[in-house]
C-alpha positions as CSV (number, residue, x, y, z in Angstrom):
1,X,0.2,-0.3,0.3
2,X,1.5,3.2,-1.1
3,X,2.5,5.8,2.0
4,X,-0.1,8.7,1.4
5,X,-2.7,5.6,1.7
6,X,-1.4,4.9,4.9
7,X,-1.5,8.6,6.4
8,X,-4.9,8.6,5.1
9,X,-6.2,5.5,7.0
10,X,-4.6,6.6,10.2
11,X,-6.4,10.0,9.6
12,X,-9.7,8.6,9.0
13,X,-9.7,6.3,12.3
14,X,-8.5,9.3,14.7
15,X,-11.3,11.4,13.3
16,X,-13.9,8.0,14.0
17,X,-12.3,7.7,17.3
18,X,-12.6,11.4,18.3
19,X,-16.1,11.8,17.2
20,X,-16.7,8.9,19.3
21,X,-14.8,10.4,22.5
22,X,-16.8,14.0,22.6
23,X,-20.3,12.2,23.3
24,X,-18.8,9.8,25.9
25,X,-17.3,13.0,27.8
26,X,-20.2,15.1,27.6
27,X,-22.4,12.1,29.1
28,X,-19.8,11.5,31.9
29,X,-19.8,15.3,32.6
30,X,-24.2,15.0,33.2
31,X,-23.3,12.4,36.4
32,X,-21.0,14.2,37.9
33,X,-23.0,16.1,41.1
34,X,-23.7,19.9,40.9
35,X,-20.6,22.3,42.6
36,X,-21.2,23.2,46.5
37,X,-22.9,26.3,46.7
38,X,-21.0,29.9,47.1
39,X,-19.9,30.1,51.2
40,X,-22.1,32.6,53.3
41,X,-20.8,35.8,54.0
42,X,-19.0,35.7,57.6
43,X,-21.7,37.3,60.7
44,X,-20.8,40.7,61.6
45,X,-19.2,41.1,65.4
46,X,-21.7,41.9,67.8
47,X,-21.4,45.3,69.3
48,X,-19.9,45.6,72.7
49,X,-20.9,49.0,73.8
50,X,-21.1,48.5,77.1
51,X,-18.5,46.3,78.0
52,X,-19.3,43.9,81.5
53,X,-21.3,46.6,83.1
54,X,-25.1,45.9,84.5
55,X,-27.9,47.5,86.1
56,X,-30.2,45.4,88.9
57,X,-32.8,46.0,91.6
58,X,-33.7,43.9,94.3
59,X,-36.7,43.3,97.1
60,X,-37.5,41.3,99.9
61,X,-37.7,41.0,104.0
62,X,-35.4,41.0,107.0
63,X,-35.2,39.5,110.3
64,X,-33.8,42.0,112.0
65,X,-31.8,41.7,115.2
66,X,-30.7,43.3,118.2
67,X,-27.7,42.5,120.5
68,X,-29.1,44.9,123.7
69,X,-30.3,48.3,124.1
70,X,-28.2,50.7,126.1
71,X,-29.8,53.3,128.3
72,X,-27.2,56.2,128.9
73,X,-28.5,59.1,131.5
74,X,-27.2,62.5,129.7
75,X,-28.7,64.3,132.5
76,X,-26.4,67.7,133.9
77,X,-25.4,65.9,136.7
78,X,-25.6,61.6,135.6
79,X,-26.3,58.9,137.4
80,X,-25.2,55.5,136.1
81,X,-28.2,53.3,135.6
82,X,-28.9,49.9,136.4
83,X,-31.8,48.0,134.6
84,X,-32.6,44.3,134.3
85,X,-34.5,44.0,130.7
86,X,-37.3,41.9,130.9
87,X,-38.3,42.7,126.4
88,X,-36.0,43.8,124.6
89,X,-36.9,43.3,120.9
90,X,-37.3,45.0,117.1
91,X,-39.4,44.2,114.3
92,X,-38.5,42.8,111.0
93,X,-37.7,45.4,107.6
94,X,-39.1,44.5,104.1
95,X,-36.5,46.4,101.8
96,X,-36.1,47.5,97.9
97,X,-33.3,48.6,96.4
98,X,-31.1,49.2,93.2
99,X,-27.3,49.2,91.7
100,X,-24.9,48.7,89.1
101,X,-22.3,46.6,88.9
102,X,-19.5,45.6,86.7
103,X,-19.0,41.3,85.3
104,X,-14.7,41.2,85.3
105,X,-14.4,37.6,84.3
106,X,-17.0,35.0,84.1
107,X,-16.1,34.2,87.9
108,X,-15.8,37.8,89.5
109,X,-18.0,40.5,89.2
110,X,-18.3,43.6,92.1
111,X,-21.3,46.3,92.4
112,X,-22.4,49.0,94.3
113,X,-26.1,49.4,95.7
114,X,-28.2,51.3,98.2
115,X,-31.8,50.6,99.2
116,X,-34.4,51.9,101.7
117,X,-35.7,49.7,104.9
118,X,-38.9,50.7,105.6
119,X,-39.8,51.8,108.9
120,X,-40.0,48.8,112.1
121,X,-40.9,49.0,115.5
122,X,-38.5,48.7,118.5
123,X,-39.2,48.4,122.2
124,X,-37.5,47.7,125.8
125,X,-39.3,46.9,128.5
126,X,-36.8,46.7,132.0
127,X,-37.2,47.2,135.9
128,X,-35.4,50.1,137.4
129,X,-32.8,48.3,139.6
130,X,-30.6,51.4,140.6
131,X,-32.0,51.1,143.6
132,X,-33.1,47.7,145.2
133,X,-36.6,47.0,145.1
134,X,-38.2,50.2,143.4
135,X,-40.8,47.8,142.0
136,X,-40.9,50.9,139.1
137,X,-40.9,49.4,135.2
138,X,-40.5,51.8,132.2
139,X,-41.6,50.7,128.4
140,X,-39.6,53.0,126.3
141,X,-40.2,52.4,122.4
142,X,-40.0,53.9,119.0
143,X,-40.1,53.3,115.1
144,X,-37.1,53.4,112.9
145,X,-36.1,53.6,109.0
146,X,-33.1,52.9,107.2
147,X,-30.6,53.5,104.6
148,X,-28.1,50.9,103.7
149,X,-25.3,51.7,100.7
150,X,-22.7,48.4,99.6
151,X,-19.9,48.2,97.7
152,X,-19.7,44.0,96.8
153,X,-17.8,41.9,95.5
154,X,-19.0,38.4,94.5
155,X,-17.5,34.7,93.1
156,X,-19.7,32.3,90.8
157,X,-18.6,29.0,90.7
158,X,-19.6,28.1,87.3
159,X,-22.5,27.2,85.3
160,X,-24.7,23.9,86.4
161,X,-28.5,23.2,84.5
162,X,-28.1,26.7,84.0
163,X,-28.0,27.6,87.7
164,X,-25.1,29.6,88.7
165,X,-24.3,29.9,92.7
166,X,-22.1,32.3,93.9
167,X,-21.2,33.8,97.3
168,X,-19.7,37.2,98.4
169,X,-19.5,39.8,100.8
170,X,-19.7,44.1,100.9
171,X,-18.8,46.9,102.8
172,X,-20.6,50.1,103.9
173,X,-22.4,52.5,105.3
174,X,-25.9,52.1,107.5
175,X,-28.1,55.5,108.1
176,X,-30.6,54.8,110.9
177,X,-34.1,57.5,111.3
178,X,-35.6,57.2,114.4
179,X,-38.8,59.1,114.9
180,X,-40.4,60.5,118.4
181,X,-39.4,58.4,121.0
182,X,-41.8,57.5,124.2
183,X,-41.6,56.3,127.4
184,X,-44.1,55.3,129.8
185,X,-44.0,54.0,133.8
186,X,-45.6,50.8,135.6
187,X,-45.3,49.4,138.9
188,X,-44.9,52.1,141.1
189,X,-43.7,54.1,138.0
190,X,-46.9,54.3,136.8
191,X,-48.3,57.1,135.6
192,X,-44.5,58.1,134.6
193,X,-44.4,59.9,131.1
194,X,-41.1,60.7,128.9
195,X,-40.9,61.6,125.3
196,X,-37.9,62.4,123.1
197,X,-37.3,63.7,119.5
198,X,-36.2,62.4,116.3
199,X,-32.9,61.3,115.5
200,X,-30.7,60.2,113.1
201,X,-26.9,57.7,112.9
202,X,-24.9,57.0,110.6
203,X,-22.3,53.7,111.0
204,X,-20.5,51.2,109.8
205,X,-22.2,48.3,108.0
206,X,-21.2,45.2,106.4
207,X,-23.0,42.1,104.7
208,X,-22.0,38.4,103.6
209,X,-24.2,37.0,100.6
210,X,-24.9,33.5,99.1
211,X,-27.0,32.6,96.4
212,X,-27.9,31.1,92.7
213,X,-28.9,33.2,89.6
214,X,-30.9,31.9,86.8
215,X,-30.6,33.3,82.7
216,X,-33.7,34.2,81.9
217,X,-32.8,35.8,78.4
218,X,-29.5,36.7,77.0
219,X,-29.2,39.9,79.1
220,X,-31.3,39.5,81.8
221,X,-30.7,37.1,85.3
222,X,-33.1,36.4,88.5
223,X,-31.3,36.2,91.6
224,X,-32.4,34.1,94.6
225,X,-30.1,35.1,97.7
226,X,-29.4,35.0,101.8
227,X,-27.5,38.0,103.2
228,X,-26.2,38.5,106.7
229,X,-26.3,42.4,107.1
230,X,-24.6,44.1,110.3
231,X,-25.8,47.5,110.5
232,X,-24.5,49.1,113.7
233,X,-26.3,50.7,116.2
234,X,-29.6,53.1,116.0
235,X,-30.2,55.6,118.3
236,X,-33.1,57.4,120.0
237,X,-33.1,61.2,120.5
238,X,-32.6,62.4,124.1
239,X,-35.9,60.8,126.1
240,X,-36.6,63.6,129.4
241,X,-40.1,63.8,131.7
242,X,-43.2,65.3,131.2
243,X,-43.2,67.3,132.9
244,X,-39.8,68.1,133.7
245,X,-38.2,65.8,136.3
246,X,-34.5,66.3,135.5
247,X,-33.7,63.1,134.1
248,X,-32.5,62.8,130.5
249,X,-32.3,59.3,129.0
250,X,-30.8,58.3,125.5
251,X,-31.1,54.6,124.3
252,X,-28.7,52.8,121.9
253,X,-30.0,49.8,119.9
254,X,-27.0,48.2,119.3
255,X,-25.5,45.7,116.9
256,X,-28.3,45.3,114.8
257,X,-28.2,43.1,112.4
258,X,-31.0,41.0,109.8
259,X,-31.3,37.7,107.8
260,X,-32.5,38.9,104.5
261,X,-33.8,36.5,101.9
262,X,-33.5,38.9,98.3
263,X,-35.3,38.3,94.9
264,X,-33.7,40.5,92.3
265,X,-33.0,41.2,88.9
266,X,-29.4,41.7,86.6
267,X,-29.4,43.8,83.3
268,X,-26.8,43.1,81.5
269,X,-26.0,46.3,79.5
270,X,-23.0,44.9,77.2
271,X,-24.3,40.8,76.9
272,X,-24.6,40.1,73.0
273,X,-27.5,40.0,71.3
274,X,-28.6,36.6,69.8
275,X,-27.7,35.2,66.6
276,X,-29.8,35.9,64.1
277,X,-31.4,32.3,62.4
278,X,-29.3,31.7,59.1
279,X,-31.4,31.3,55.6
280,X,-29.8,28.3,54.0
281,X,-29.8,27.6,50.1
282,X,-32.5,24.8,49.1
283,X,-30.3,21.5,48.1
284,X,-30.2,21.2,44.5
285,X,-33.0,19.6,42.7
286,X,-32.7,15.7,41.1
287,X,-30.4,15.3,38.6
288,X,-32.1,15.6,34.8
289,X,-30.0,13.7,31.9
290,X,-30.2,15.1,28.6
291,X,-29.8,12.5,25.7
């Protein structure tokens, strides 16, 4: 066979193979899965405009106790009293307050709080023993309310089943506002009467806290806590006999402390907003082959 004829035969064979291969490649391309969708744009980082700051509000009830009431003669020529307390007591207090705080890290936070403690009753019923067997008794009573300011620190112990237990301590001041005081005589002092004006006194206060917090939302926490609060001493005005008898007495209600049950809310100013729902593209439809 001449050389030219051989070359033409080879060329015709290659052309036929190429024509057969193109449809095969096209059919193979139809069998491949579609390319993946383009990646979603990254979510914008939440703007933290207030850091770890939070606001709080609290309310509760306190079982108020005193160590003792001290009667002090403040007359021109004072005479030391001797008396036997028969009943020396103070009532309970409701309270409400607010504050601002800062969460330094997941386990440490601080806040400053102020609260008003509603008016409660106090009275002292005592036998005068300055002179033996006088048979004289006095009932002295009054009412006072209080304002307490504290700076507190708390340690949080981690979150378990949505609950975050914590403990802490605080220091500050307690301002007691005694209303008018009244003194009534009984026994051999029956008919005796005295009054004292209003009196205010400020002193050191301290507290110990323990409780648990629960997240109601991404930036609201509910707290239930116990607090021991020591509020120092409250004091009456000078109680004088009516009509004048020359005896003037001040009553100091010493070592006032309260066992408080508190419930409160914390609003986290800098908490990140919840992530919006992501609208993913629907999956591709079924593969359709064209012949």
